[in-house]
C-alpha positions as CSV (number, residue, x, y, z in Angstrom):
1,M,11.2,3.1,16.6
2,K,14.7,1.7,16.1
3,T,13.7,-1.0,13.6
4,Y,10.7,-2.6,11.9
5,R,10.9,-5.4,14.5
6,D,9.7,-2.9,17.1
7,L,6.4,-2.5,15.3
8,Q,3.6,-4.5,16.9
9,V,2.0,-5.0,13.5
10,W,5.2,-6.7,12.2
11,Q,5.4,-8.9,15.4
12,K,1.7,-9.9,15.0
13,S,2.2,-10.6,11.3
14,I,5.0,-13.0,12.2
15,T,2.6,-14.8,14.5
16,L,0.0,-14.8,11.7
17,V,2.6,-16.6,9.5
18,T,3.1,-19.3,12.2
19,E,-0.6,-19.8,12.6
20,I,-1.2,-20.1,8.8
21,Y,1.4,-22.8,8.7
22,K,-0.2,-24.7,11.6
23,I,-3.7,-24.4,10.0
24,S,-2.5,-25.4,6.6
25,K,-1.1,-28.7,7.9
26,G,-4.7,-29.9,8.1
27,F,-5.6,-28.9,4.5
28,P,-6.2,-31.7,2.0
29,K,-3.2,-32.8,-0.1
30,D,-4.9,-31.7,-3.3
31,E,-4.7,-28.1,-2.0
32,V,-0.9,-28.1,-1.5
33,Y,-0.4,-26.1,-4.8
34,G,-3.6,-24.2,-4.6
35,L,-5.0,-22.4,-1.6
36,T,-2.4,-23.7,0.8
37,S,0.4,-22.3,-1.2
38,Q,-1.3,-18.9,-1.8
39,M,-2.2,-18.4,1.8
40,K,1.4,-19.2,2.9
41,H,2.7,-16.8,0.2
42,Y,0.6,-13.9,1.2
43,A,1.1,-14.5,5.0
44,I,4.9,-14.5,4.5
45,S,4.8,-11.4,2.2
46,I,3.2,-9.2,4.9
47,P,6.1,-9.0,7.3
48,S,8.6,-9.4,4.5
49,I,7.3,-6.3,2.6
50,M,7.4,-4.3,5.9
51,A,11.0,-5.2,6.4
52,G,11.9,-4.4,2.8
53,G,10.3,-1.0,3.0
54,Y,12.2,-0.2,6.2
55,G,15.4,-1.0,4.4
56,R,14.8,1.7,1.8
57,N,15.7,4.4,4.4
58,S,13.0,6.7,3.1
59,T,9.9,7.5,5.1
60,N,7.8,7.9,1.9
61,E,9.0,4.6,0.5
62,Y,8.5,2.9,3.8
63,I,4.9,4.1,3.9
64,H,4.4,2.9,0.4
65,F,5.6,-0.5,1.3
66,L,3.4,-0.6,4.4
67,R,0.4,0.0,2.0
68,I,1.6,-2.8,-0.2
69,A,1.7,-5.1,2.9
70,T,-1.8,-4.0,3.7
71,G,-2.8,-5.2,0.2
72,S,-1.2,-8.6,0.9
73,L,-3.2,-8.8,4.1
74,Y,-6.5,-8.2,2.2
75,E,-5.5,-10.9,-0.3
76,L,-4.8,-13.3,2.6
77,Q,-8.1,-12.4,4.2
78,T,-9.9,-13.1,0.9
79,Q,-8.2,-16.5,0.7
80,M,-9.3,-17.3,4.3
81,E,-12.9,-16.4,3.4
82,I,-12.7,-18.8,0.5
83,F,-11.1,-21.4,2.8
84,M,-13.9,-21.0,5.3
85,K,-16.6,-21.6,2.7
86,Q,-15.1,-24.9,1.8
87,Q,-16.1,-28.0,3.9
88,I,-12.5,-28.5,5.2
89,G,-12.5,-25.0,6.5
90,K,-15.7,-25.5,8.4
91,K,-14.5,-28.7,9.9
92,L,-10.9,-27.6,10.7
93,C,-11.8,-24.2,12.2
94,A,-14.2,-25.7,14.6
95,F,-11.0,-26.9,16.4
96,V,-8.4,-24.3,15.5
97,P,-9.1,-20.6,16.3
98,L,-7.9,-18.2,13.5
99,P,-5.8,-15.3,14.7
100,L,-7.6,-12.6,12.9
C-alpha cells in the first residue's frame, strides 16, 4: 500500500459520502440541522479519519485511527436506522438504494 487512497475501504467510504449527499437532498427542510447534518458529518468523517491516521506515519496510530473511523461508521449506521424508521425514510428509500 503506497497511500490510504489505495485502500478499498477508503474508496468505498468516499462513495458512501456521495450517496449520503444524494439521499439527503430528499430529506425534509426541517431536518437540515438535525439528522441530515449528522449523517453528512459522520459519512465525511470516515474517510477523513482514515487519511488523518495515515498521515501520522506510525502503524499503531494508523490502526487506532482506523478504529475511530469504524466508530464513525457505526454512528452513521445508527442514524440511518433512525432515518429508516421515519416516514420520509420509508418513502425515499423505496426509490433510492442505500449503499450499505
